[in-house]
C-alpha positions, 0 to 999 in steps of 0.5 A: 462532504467532510467525511474522510474518504480513503486513508491518511496519506502524509506524503512521506515515502517509507520505501520503494516498491517494484511493480510485478505485474498490471493485468487489465481485467474486465472491470479492473486491473490486478496490480501486483507490487513487491514491497520491502520486507521491513514494511510488510508488518505494517500491511494488512489485508483490506488495509490502506497503503499508498503507492505513488501517492495514490490511496489504495485498499490491499486485496491480497498479501503474500508474506513469503514473496513480500508482495501485495495485490490491489485491484485498480478500479475504473476511477483510479485508472482514469485519474491516476497514472497507475494504468501506465505502470508495468513489470519493473517500474518503481513506485514510491510506497507509504504504509498507514501511519496509524500502523506506525503509531500502534507500533511505537505505542506498543514498544513503549508500553512494553518497554515500561513493563520490563 
């Protein structure tokens, strides 16, 4: 199957995030992460983010705390080491490259019109 499953993960680290909590649930873990304030503009609810190279979907965003919540499904818990992460642990974060392209295009367009 040649379809794109997930989002484009380039492996370029945009910053460092910190685990706030990793709470096991019946079907999935609630994984709350504090992200750098400068990167929050690239993160949207139901958008994509990579934490330690793992492509994940953002479930919730709290801009006031610079926190995101992702839900770690059984497949992710089984195939990655994210289930072992706990409060205080450091993660590499990569935001969606498409968001960065859009920002650059908008900045260039606005610059040409001024």
